[in-house]
C-alpha positions as CSV (number, residue, x, y, z in Angstrom):
1,M,107.9,94.9,67.0
2,R,108.8,96.5,70.3
3,G,112.0,95.1,71.9
4,D,113.3,94.8,75.5
5,R,114.6,98.4,75.4
6,E,111.3,99.9,74.6
7,R,109.5,97.7,77.2
8,L,112.0,98.8,79.8
9,L,111.4,102.4,78.9
10,D,107.7,101.8,79.2
11,I,108.3,100.5,82.7
12,L,110.3,103.6,83.6
13,E,107.7,105.9,82.2
14,A,104.9,104.2,84.1
15,I,107.0,104.4,87.3
16,E,107.6,108.1,86.8
17,K,103.8,108.7,86.3
18,I,103.1,106.9,89.5
19,E,105.8,108.8,91.3
20,K,104.1,112.1,90.2
21,Y,101.0,111.4,92.2
22,A,102.6,109.3,95.0
23,A,104.7,112.4,95.9
24,R,101.4,113.9,97.2
25,G,101.5,111.3,99.9
26,R,99.7,108.2,101.2
27,H,96.7,110.3,102.5
28,V,96.0,111.6,99.0
29,F,96.3,108.1,97.6
30,E,93.9,106.7,100.1
31,Q,91.3,109.5,99.8
32,D,91.4,110.1,96.0
33,E,89.8,107.4,93.9
34,L,91.2,108.9,90.7
35,V,94.7,108.7,92.0
36,Q,94.1,105.1,92.9
37,I,92.8,104.3,89.5
38,W,95.7,106.2,87.8
39,T,98.2,104.3,89.9
40,I,96.6,100.9,89.3
41,H,96.5,101.6,85.6
42,H,100.2,102.3,85.5
43,L,101.0,99.3,87.6
44,E,99.2,97.2,85.0
45,I,101.3,98.8,82.3
46,I,104.4,97.8,84.2
47,G,103.1,94.3,84.4
48,E,102.3,94.1,80.7
49,A,105.6,95.5,79.7
50,T,107.4,93.1,82.1
51,R,105.4,90.1,80.7
52,S,106.6,91.1,77.2
53,L,110.3,91.2,78.1
54,S,112.3,88.5,76.4
55,P,113.0,85.3,78.4
56,E,116.7,86.0,77.7
57,L,116.6,89.4,79.5
58,R,114.7,87.9,82.4
59,T,117.1,85.1,82.7
60,R,120.2,87.4,82.5
61,H,118.7,89.6,85.2
62,S,117.1,86.9,87.3
63,G,117.4,89.1,90.4
64,G,114.5,91.2,89.1
65,P,111.0,90.5,90.5
66,W,109.6,89.7,87.1
67,T,107.2,86.9,88.1
68,K,105.8,88.9,91.0
69,I,105.3,92.0,88.8
70,V,103.3,90.0,86.2
71,G,101.4,88.3,89.0
72,M,100.4,91.6,90.5
73,R,99.3,92.9,87.1
74,N,97.0,89.8,86.9
75,V,95.5,90.5,90.3
76,L,95.0,94.2,89.4
77,A,93.4,93.5,86.1
78,H,91.1,90.8,87.2
79,R,90.1,91.4,90.8
80,Y,88.4,94.7,90.2
81,F,86.7,95.4,93.6
82,G,89.0,93.1,95.5
83,I,92.1,95.2,95.1
84,D,93.7,96.1,98.5
85,P,94.8,99.8,98.4
86,E,97.2,99.0,101.3
87,A,99.0,96.4,99.2
88,V,99.1,98.8,96.3
89,W,100.6,101.6,98.4
90,T,103.2,99.2,99.8
91,V,104.3,98.4,96.2
92,I,104.5,102.1,95.4
93,D,106.4,102.9,98.5
94,Q,108.7,100.0,98.8
95,D,109.0,98.1,95.6
96,L,108.9,100.7,92.8
97,P,112.1,102.5,93.8
98,A,114.1,99.2,93.6
99,L,112.5,98.3,90.3
100,K,113.3,101.7,88.9
101,R,117.0,101.3,89.9
102,E,117.0,97.8,88.4
103,V,115.6,98.9,85.1
104,E,117.9,101.9,84.9
105,A,120.9,99.6,85.5
106,I,119.8,97.2,82.8
107,L,119.4,100.1,80.3
108,R,122.8,101.5,81.2
109,E,124.4,98.0,80.8
110,A,122.7,97.7,77.4
111,E,124.1,101.1,76.3
112,K,127.6,100.0,77.1
113,A,127.3,96.7,75.1
């Protein structure tokens, strides 16, 4: 069974994969359907990994946007043609860097324990 550490590493890996293509810029994201699909897929992975984190971890780190992440995953997985690329880019540009820092801090804290 995968634990919190593995799920947090899944989140980091998905963020890094998104960053790889986001570095090409917003214009590429807006114009390249494959980049959009790649990004959305990895945002869904982040949501699934977040959904699988233990309630204890989410309570201990209640400052994390856990509920919003799972909610976005649900929208991405079930809205299909109703996904707003602008909203996705906003998450990439504004929310993922903070999430990455949060996950890295949780992992560092766990290593010290």
